[in-house]
N, CA, C and O atoms as CSV, one atom per row, in Angstrom:
chain,resi,resn,atom,element,x,y,z
A,1,MET,N,N,-10.967,-3.603,29.316
A,1,MET,CA,C,-10.194,-3.365,28.120
A,1,MET,C,C,-11.089,-2.829,27.022
A,1,MET,O,O,-12.160,-3.386,26.781
A,2,PRO,N,N,-10.686,-1.775,26.356
A,2,PRO,CA,C,-11.514,-1.231,25.281
A,2,PRO,C,C,-11.520,-2.138,24.048
A,2,PRO,O,O,-10.536,-2.813,23.746
A,3,ILE,N,N,-12.636,-2.132,23.361
A,3,ILE,CA,C,-12.792,-2.853,22.096
A,3,ILE,C,C,-12.843,-1.809,20.999
A,3,ILE,O,O,-13.545,-0.806,21.123
A,4,HIS,N,N,-12.104,-2.039,19.926
A,4,HIS,CA,C,-12.059,-1.103,18.802
A,4,HIS,C,C,-12.826,-1.685,17.622
A,4,HIS,O,O,-12.654,-2.851,17.268
A,5,LEU,N,N,-13.681,-0.851,17.016
A,5,LEU,CA,C,-14.458,-1.254,15.853
A,5,LEU,C,C,-14.033,-0.409,14.668
A,5,LEU,O,O,-13.724,0.773,14.822
A,6,GLY,N,N,-14.016,-1.007,13.492
A,6,GLY,CA,C,-13.639,-0.269,12.295
A,6,GLY,C,C,-14.387,-0.804,11.086
A,6,GLY,O,O,-14.914,-1.917,11.117
A,7,ALA,N,N,-14.434,-0.015,10.025
A,7,ALA,CA,C,-15.085,-0.420,8.784
A,7,ALA,C,C,-14.383,0.254,7.615
A,7,ALA,O,O,-14.009,1.424,7.688
A,8,THR,N,N,-14.211,-0.500,6.540
A,8,THR,CA,C,-13.633,0.036,5.315
A,8,THR,C,C,-14.352,-0.594,4.132
A,8,THR,O,O,-15.036,-1.607,4.278
A,9,CYS,N,N,-14.195,-0.001,2.981
A,9,CYS,CA,C,-14.692,-0.577,1.737
A,9,CYS,C,C,-13.454,-0.963,0.937
A,9,CYS,O,O,-12.623,-0.114,0.613
A,10,ARG,N,N,-13.339,-2.262,0.620
A,10,ARG,CA,C,-12.131,-2.757,-0.041
A,10,ARG,C,C,-12.520,-3.798,-1.090
A,10,ARG,O,O,-13.195,-4.780,-0.783
A,11,ASP,N,N,-12.088,-3.571,-2.326
A,11,ASP,CA,C,-12.304,-4.534,-3.413
A,11,ASP,C,C,-13.763,-4.966,-3.537
A,11,ASP,O,O,-14.045,-6.156,-3.680
A,12,GLY,N,N,-14.678,-4.025,-3.483
A,12,GLY,CA,C,-16.097,-4.323,-3.648
A,12,GLY,C,C,-16.754,-4.988,-2.458
A,12,GLY,O,O,-17.848,-5.541,-2.580
A,13,ALA,N,N,-16.102,-4.941,-1.311
A,13,ALA,CA,C,-16.664,-5.555,-0.112
A,13,ALA,C,C,-16.595,-4.575,1.052
A,13,ALA,O,O,-15.684,-3.752,1.138
A,14,ALA,N,N,-17.558,-4.677,1.930
A,14,ALA,CA,C,-17.520,-3.923,3.184
A,14,ALA,C,C,-16.765,-4.790,4.178
A,14,ALA,O,O,-17.134,-5.940,4.416
A,15,GLU,N,N,-15.713,-4.238,4.754
A,15,GLU,CA,C,-14.903,-4.987,5.710
A,15,GLU,C,C,-15.083,-4.375,7.091
A,15,GLU,O,O,-14.752,-3.211,7.316
A,16,LEU,N,N,-15.608,-5.169,8.007
A,16,LEU,CA,C,-15.843,-4.739,9.379
A,16,LEU,C,C,-14.839,-5.464,10.261
A,16,LEU,O,O,-14.585,-6.654,10.074
A,17,ASN,N,N,-14.268,-4.747,11.222
A,17,ASN,CA,C,-13.328,-5.427,12.110
A,17,ASN,C,C,-13.549,-5.009,13.550
A,17,ASN,O,O,-13.987,-3.898,13.850
A,18,ARG,N,N,-13.230,-5.939,14.421
A,18,ARG,CA,C,-13.345,-5.739,15.854
A,18,ARG,C,C,-12.043,-6.238,16.463
A,18,ARG,O,O,-11.635,-7.374,16.219
A,19,SER,N,N,-11.396,-5.402,17.246
A,19,SER,CA,C,-10.137,-5.818,17.857
A,19,SER,C,C,-10.113,-5.419,19.327
A,19,SER,O,O,-10.773,-4.475,19.763
A,20,ARG,N,N,-9.326,-6.180,20.061
A,20,ARG,CA,C,-9.170,-5.915,21.486
A,20,ARG,C,C,-7.732,-6.255,21.862
A,20,ARG,O,O,-7.217,-7.315,21.506
A,21,ARG,N,N,-7.103,-5.354,22.572
A,21,ARG,CA,C,-5.744,-5.610,23.040
A,21,ARG,C,C,-5.820,-6.532,24.247
A,21,ARG,O,O,-6.769,-6.481,25.029
A,22,GLY,N,N,-4.829,-7.355,24.381
A,22,GLY,CA,C,-4.803,-8.290,25.485
A,22,GLY,C,C,-3.901,-9.448,25.139
A,22,GLY,O,O,-3.003,-9.312,24.308
A,23,SER,N,N,-4.125,-10.563,25.753
A,23,SER,CA,C,-3.236,-11.702,25.567
A,23,SER,C,C,-3.418,-12.395,24.223
A,23,SER,O,O,-2.535,-13.144,23.805
A,24,GLY,N,N,-4.517,-12.174,23.540
A,24,GLY,CA,C,-4.751,-12.825,22.254
A,24,GLY,C,C,-5.018,-14.315,22.424
A,24,GLY,O,O,-5.009,-14.833,23.541
A,25,HIS,N,N,-5.253,-14.993,21.318
A,25,HIS,CA,C,-5.468,-16.437,21.330
A,25,HIS,C,C,-4.151,-17.132,21.015
A,25,HIS,O,O,-3.312,-16.592,20.294
A,26,ARG,N,N,-3.978,-18.309,21.546
A,26,ARG,CA,C,-2.792,-19.090,21.221
A,26,ARG,C,C,-2.867,-19.487,19.745
A,26,ARG,O,O,-3.959,-19.723,19.230
A,27,PRO,N,N,-1.717,-19.565,19.054
A,27,PRO,CA,C,-1.725,-19.908,17.614
A,27,PRO,C,C,-2.483,-21.196,17.313
A,27,PRO,O,O,-3.146,-21.281,16.279
A,28,GLN,N,N,-2.408,-22.187,18.171
A,28,GLN,CA,C,-3.102,-23.450,17.914
A,28,GLN,C,C,-4.618,-23.338,18.086
A,28,GLN,O,O,-5.351,-24.207,17.614
A,29,ASP,N,N,-5.101,-22.284,18.752
A,29,ASP,CA,C,-6.542,-22.090,18.930
A,29,ASP,C,C,-7.192,-21.342,17.771
A,29,ASP,O,O,-8.371,-21.554,17.485
A,30,VAL,N,N,-6.446,-20.479,17.105
A,30,VAL,CA,C,-7.027,-19.599,16.075
A,30,VAL,C,C,-7.771,-20.367,14.988
A,30,VAL,O,O,-8.867,-19.937,14.627
A,31,PRO,N,N,-7.259,-21.478,14.432
A,31,PRO,CA,C,-8.009,-22.181,13.389
A,31,PRO,C,C,-9.337,-22.770,13.871
A,31,PRO,O,O,-10.170,-23.155,13.050
A,32,HIS,N,N,-9.544,-22.846,15.174
A,32,HIS,CA,C,-10.740,-23.504,15.714
A,32,HIS,C,C,-11.770,-22.557,16.317
A,32,HIS,O,O,-12.847,-23.007,16.709
A,33,VAL,N,N,-11.479,-21.270,16.404
A,33,VAL,CA,C,-12.366,-20.362,17.156
A,33,VAL,C,C,-13.773,-20.263,16.580
A,33,VAL,O,O,-14.689,-19.858,17.296
A,34,PHE,N,N,-13.983,-20.621,15.303
A,34,PHE,CA,C,-15.318,-20.544,14.698
A,34,PHE,C,C,-16.056,-21.878,14.727
A,34,PHE,O,O,-17.157,-21.984,14.188
A,35,GLU,N,N,-15.460,-22.902,15.352
A,35,GLU,CA,C,-16.108,-24.204,15.464
A,35,GLU,C,C,-17.131,-24.187,16.593
A,35,GLU,O,O,-16.922,-23.560,17.632
A,36,ARG,N,N,-18.261,-24.898,16.366
A,36,ARG,CA,C,-19.294,-24.981,17.410
A,36,ARG,C,C,-18.733,-25.627,18.670
A,36,ARG,O,O,-18.040,-26.642,18.607
A,37,PHE,N,N,-19.038,-25.034,19.793
A,37,PHE,CA,C,-18.690,-25.518,21.129
A,37,PHE,C,C,-17.194,-25.488,21.438
A,37,PHE,O,O,-16.766,-26.037,22.453
A,38,TYR,N,N,-16.393,-24.853,20.577
A,38,TYR,CA,C,-14.959,-24.793,20.852
A,38,TYR,C,C,-14.695,-23.750,21.925
A,38,TYR,O,O,-15.183,-22.623,21.841
A,39,ARG,N,N,-13.927,-24.127,22.923
A,39,ARG,CA,C,-13.523,-23.211,23.988
A,39,ARG,C,C,-12.030,-23.399,24.188
A,39,ARG,O,O,-11.574,-24.515,24.434
A,40,ALA,N,N,-11.280,-22.341,24.086
A,40,ALA,CA,C,-9.841,-22.407,24.349
A,40,ALA,C,C,-9.640,-22.790,25.806
A,40,ALA,O,O,-10.407,-22.374,26.675
A,41,GLU,N,N,-8.626,-23.569,26.070
A,41,GLU,CA,C,-8.397,-24.094,27.421
A,41,GLU,C,C,-8.351,-23.003,28.479
A,41,GLU,O,O,-8.957,-23.147,29.540
A,42,GLU,N,N,-7.634,-21.903,28.202
A,42,GLU,CA,C,-7.516,-20.860,29.219
A,42,GLU,C,C,-8.825,-20.097,29.418
A,42,GLU,O,O,-9.016,-19.477,30.464
A,43,GLN,N,N,-9.737,-20.131,28.431
A,43,GLN,CA,C,-11.013,-19.430,28.570
A,43,GLN,C,C,-12.010,-20.203,29.425
A,43,GLN,O,O,-12.876,-19.600,30.059
A,44,THR,N,N,-11.901,-21.506,29.451
A,44,THR,CA,C,-12.880,-22.293,30.198
A,44,THR,C,C,-12.841,-21.984,31.684
A,44,THR,O,O,-13.832,-22.187,32.386
A,45,ARG,N,N,-11.716,-21.500,32.163
A,45,ARG,CA,C,-11.597,-21.181,33.591
A,45,ARG,C,C,-12.095,-19.780,33.925
A,45,ARG,O,O,-12.546,-19.547,35.047
A,46,ARG,N,N,-12.027,-18.839,32.981
A,46,ARG,CA,C,-12.323,-17.450,33.345
A,46,ARG,C,C,-13.497,-16.825,32.600
A,46,ARG,O,O,-13.939,-15.738,32.973
A,47,VAL,N,N,-14.020,-17.480,31.551
A,47,VAL,CA,C,-15.110,-16.914,30.768
A,47,VAL,C,C,-16.247,-17.921,30.685
A,47,VAL,O,O,-16.028,-19.084,30.348
A,48,LYS,N,N,-17.461,-17.475,30.994
A,48,LYS,CA,C,-18.633,-18.344,30.867
A,48,LYS,C,C,-19.124,-18.321,29.430
A,48,LYS,O,O,-18.920,-17.342,28.712
A,49,GLY,N,N,-19.761,-19.383,29.020
A,49,GLY,CA,C,-20.344,-19.452,27.692
A,49,GLY,C,C,-20.318,-20.872,27.169
A,49,GLY,O,O,-19.723,-21.768,27.768
A,50,SER,N,N,-20.981,-21.056,26.031
A,50,SER,CA,C,-21.109,-22.393,25.464
A,50,SER,C,C,-20.171,-22.652,24.297
A,50,SER,O,O,-20.039,-23.794,23.858
A,51,GLY,N,N,-19.517,-21.615,23.787
A,51,GLY,CA,C,-18.667,-21.792,22.620
A,51,GLY,C,C,-19.437,-21.732,21.314
A,51,GLY,O,O,-18.965,-22.235,20.295
A,52,LEU,N,N,-20.620,-21.122,21.329
A,52,LEU,CA,C,-21.434,-21.027,20.115
A,52,LEU,C,C,-21.382,-19.661,19.442
A,52,LEU,O,O,-21.715,-19.556,18.262
A,53,GLY,N,N,-20.982,-18.624,20.145
A,53,GLY,CA,C,-21.074,-17.258,19.614
A,53,GLY,C,C,-20.392,-17.052,18.279
A,53,GLY,O,O,-21.021,-16.557,17.343
A,54,LEU,N,N,-19.125,-17.416,18.160
A,54,LEU,CA,C,-18.407,-17.195,16.903
A,54,LEU,C,C,-18.883,-18.127,15.805
A,54,LEU,O,O,-18.806,-17.769,14.629
A,55,ALA,N,N,-19.379,-19.328,16.154
A,55,ALA,CA,C,-19.945,-20.224,15.149
A,55,ALA,C,C,-21.216,-19.614,14.549
A,55,ALA,O,O,-21.463,-19.734,13.349
A,56,ILE,N,N,-22.013,-18.963,15.390
A,56,ILE,CA,C,-23.224,-18.285,14.908
A,56,ILE,C,C,-22.844,-17.114,14.009
A,56,ILE,O,O,-23.458,-16.913,12.961
A,57,VAL,N,N,-21.837,-16.341,14.410
A,57,VAL,CA,C,-21.359,-15.227,13.576
A,57,VAL,C,C,-20.939,-15.748,12.210
A,57,VAL,O,O,-21.338,-15.193,11.186
A,58,LYS,N,N,-20.135,-16.814,12.184
A,58,LYS,CA,C,-19.654,-17.373,10.918
A,58,LYS,C,C,-20.819,-17.822,10.035
A,58,LYS,O,O,-20.829,-17.545,8.835
A,59,GLY,N,N,-21.801,-18.515,10.621
A,59,GLY,CA,C,-22.955,-18.972,9.850
A,59,GLY,C,C,-23.744,-17.819,9.263
A,59,GLY,O,O,-24.141,-17.873,8.099
A,60,PHE,N,N,-23.976,-16.789,10.037
A,60,PHE,CA,C,-24.729,-15.626,9.563
A,60,PHE,C,C,-23.972,-14.919,8.434
A,60,PHE,O,O,-24.560,-14.575,7.409
A,61,VAL,N,N,-22.676,-14.705,8.626
A,61,VAL,CA,C,-21.869,-14.020,7.614
A,61,VAL,C,C,-21.856,-14.824,6.319
A,61,VAL,O,O,-21.976,-14.248,5.237
A,62,GLN,N,N,-21.715,-16.138,6.410
A,62,GLN,CA,C,-21.705,-16.971,5.208
A,62,GLN,C,C,-23.054,-16.937,4.498
A,62,GLN,O,O,-23.097,-16.936,3.268
A,63,LEU,N,N,-24.157,-16.908,5.248
A,63,LEU,CA,C,-25.484,-16.796,4.641
A,63,LEU,C,C,-25.638,-15.486,3.874
A,63,LEU,O,O,-26.399,-15.412,2.909
A,64,CYS,N,N,-24.921,-14.464,4.301
A,64,CYS,CA,C,-24.953,-13.164,3.623
A,64,CYS,C,C,-23.947,-13.094,2.469
A,64,CYS,O,O,-23.812,-12.050,1.831
A,65,GLY,N,N,-23.247,-14.191,2.201
A,65,GLY,CA,C,-22.285,-14.225,1.101
A,65,GLY,C,C,-20.910,-13.707,1.470
A,65,GLY,O,O,-20.120,-13.372,0.587
A,66,GLY,N,N,-20.611,-13.636,2.751
A,66,GLY,CA,C,-19.339,-13.074,3.189
A,66,GLY,C,C,-18.413,-14.092,3.817
A,66,GLY,O,O,-18.672,-15.295,3.804
A,67,THR,N,N,-17.326,-13.579,4.366
A,67,THR,CA,C,-16.340,-14.409,5.049
A,67,THR,C,C,-15.985,-13.761,6.386
A,67,THR,O,O,-16.187,-12.563,6.585
A,68,VAL,N,N,-15.464,-14.558,7.275
A,68,VAL,CA,C,-15.001,-14.056,8.571
A,68,VAL,C,C,-13.702,-14.779,8.903
A,68,VAL,O,O,-13.545,-15.968,8.625
A,69,ARG,N,N,-12.785,-14.042,9.498
A,69,ARG,CA,C,-11.505,-14.648,9.883
A,69,ARG,C,C,-11.009,-13.993,11.172
A,69,ARG,O,O,-11.463,-12.920,11.569
A,70,ALA,N,N,-10.065,-14.678,11.802
A,70,ALA,CA,C,-9.471,-14.173,13.042
A,70,ALA,C,C,-7.970,-14.040,12.846
A,70,ALA,O,O,-7.337,-14.872,12.195
A,71,GLU,N,N,-7.415,-12.983,13.418
A,71,GLU,CA,C,-5.973,-12.778,13.451
A,71,GLU,C,C,-5.611,-12.551,14.910
A,71,GLU,O,O,-6.253,-11.752,15.592
A,72,SER,N,N,-4.597,-13.241,15.389
A,72,SER,CA,C,-4.235,-13.094,16.787
A,72,SER,C,C,-2.727,-13.025,16.946
A,72,SER,O,O,-1.969,-13.639,16.196
A,73,SER,N,N,-2.322,-12.267,17.936
A,73,SER,CA,C,-0.911,-12.149,18.297
A,73,SER,C,C,-0.870,-11.986,19.814
A,73,SER,O,O,-1.918,-11.849,20.446
A,74,PRO,N,N,0.313,-11.998,20.402
A,74,PRO,CA,C,0.379,-11.774,21.848
A,74,PRO,C,C,-0.213,-10.423,22.273
A,74,PRO,O,O,-0.557,-10.241,23.441
A,75,ALA,N,N,-0.334,-9.475,21.332
A,75,ALA,CA,C,-0.866,-8.142,21.653
A,75,ALA,C,C,-2.388,-8.089,21.639
A,75,ALA,O,O,-2.966,-7.125,22.141
A,76,GLY,N,N,-3.064,-9.112,21.071
A,76,GLY,CA,C,-4.517,-9.087,21.034
A,76,GLY,C,C,-5.070,-9.865,19.858
A,76,GLY,O,O,-4.324,-10.492,19.106
A,77,THR,N,N,-6.402,-9.818,19.702
A,77,THR,CA,C,-7.089,-10.551,18.647
A,77,THR,C,C,-7.950,-9.598,17.839
A,77,THR,O,O,-8.534,-8.655,18.372
A,78,ARG,N,N,-8.016,-9.864,16.537
A,78,ARG,CA,C,-8.825,-9.066,15.618
A,78,ARG,C,C,-9.697,-10.009,14.805
A,78,ARG,O,O,-9.209,-11.004,14.269
A,79,PHE,N,N,-10.986,-9.699,14.712
A,79,PHE,CA,C,-11.922,-10.453,13.891
A,79,PHE,C,C,-12.328,-9.572,12.719
A,79,PHE,O,O,-12.686,-8.409,12.905
A,80,ILE,N,N,-12.271,-10.129,11.504
A,80,ILE,CA,C,-12.564,-9.368,10.293
A,80,ILE,C,C,-13.715,-10.039,9.548
A,80,ILE,O,O,-13.640,-11.219,9.203
A,81,ILE,N,N,-14.766,-9.284,9.308
A,81,ILE,CA,C,-15.914,-9.747,8.528
A,81,ILE,C,C,-15.896,-9.005,7.205
A,81,ILE,O,O,-15.799,-7.779,7.171
A,82,SER,N,N,-15.991,-9.751,6.120
A,82,SER,CA,C,-16.035,-9.152,4.787
A,82,SER,C,C,-17.360,-9.535,4.140
A,82,SER,O,O,-17.667,-10.718,3.991
A,83,LEU,N,N,-18.150,-8.520,3.754
A,83,LEU,CA,C,-19.459,-8.737,3.143
A,83,LEU,C,C,-19.506,-8.072,1.773
A,83,LEU,O,O,-18.950,-6.988,1.596
A,84,PRO,N,N,-20.165,-8.710,0.795
A,84,PRO,CA,C,-20.294,-8.074,-0.518
A,84,PRO,C,C,-20.976,-6.713,-0.379
A,84,PRO,O,O,-21.957,-6.568,0.350
A,85,ALA,N,N,-20.442,-5.724,-1.086
A,85,ALA,CA,C,-21.013,-4.375,-1.032
A,85,ALA,C,C,-21.410,-3.953,-2.440
A,85,ALA,O,O,-20.596,-3.385,-3.168
A,86,PRO,N,N,-22.659,-4.227,-2.834
A,86,PRO,CA,C,-23.070,-3.916,-4.210
A,86,PRO,C,C,-23.227,-2.426,-4.478
A,86,PRO,O,O,-23.312,-2.010,-5.634
A,87,VAL,N,N,-23.267,-1.626,-3.431
A,87,VAL,CA,C,-23.434,-0.180,-3.588
A,87,VAL,C,C,-22.073,0.495,-3.476
A,87,VAL,O,O,-21.275,0.152,-2.604
A,88,VAL,N,N,-21.813,1.438,-4.346
A,88,VAL,CA,C,-20.551,2.190,-4.269
A,88,VAL,C,C,-20.706,3.252,-3.207
A,88,VAL,O,O,-21.647,4.045,-3.240
A,89,TRP,N,N,-19.787,3.268,-2.270
A,89,TRP,CA,C,-19.804,4.250,-1.188
A,89,TRP,C,C,-19.010,5.472,-1.602
A,89,TRP,O,O,-17.934,5.368,-2.191
A,90,GLU,N,N,-19.561,6.632,-1.281
A,90,GLU,CA,C,-18.839,7.872,-1.524
A,90,GLU,C,C,-18.380,8.437,-0.201
A,90,GLU,O,O,-19.152,8.520,0.754
A,91,GLU,N,N,-17.139,8.818,-0.151
A,91,GLU,CA,C,-16.601,9.409,1.068
A,91,GLU,C,C,-16.889,10.900,1.048
A,91,GLU,O,O,-16.541,11.588,0.089
A,92,ARG,N,N,-17.516,11.398,2.089
A,92,ARG,CA,C,-17.817,12.818,2.181
A,92,ARG,C,C,-16.975,13.432,3.268
A,92,ARG,O,O,-16.814,12.867,4.350
A,93,VAL,N,N,-16.450,14.574,2.972
A,93,VAL,CA,C,-15.603,15.264,3.944
A,93,VAL,C,C,-16.361,16.405,4.561
A,93,VAL,O,O,-15.822,17.117,5.409
């Protein structure tokens, strides 16, 4: 499955997003995906790992003064990182 990456500048912040189409996370799992060692029940059977990856992402983003969140639907999951952008970006055509 392809992974889509995107970036925008919004309200003085650089917003980076990563999305993938697929089954998405169950609504009850989304609030927990950034917790250390959290593994969704259906992932424990088909995906290897310790459940630390997204917790590390969250810690790093917070150390940089930013935020990270997850949005999920039956069509897939999207992770959005927002970081302060002190430099004004100019769009060149």
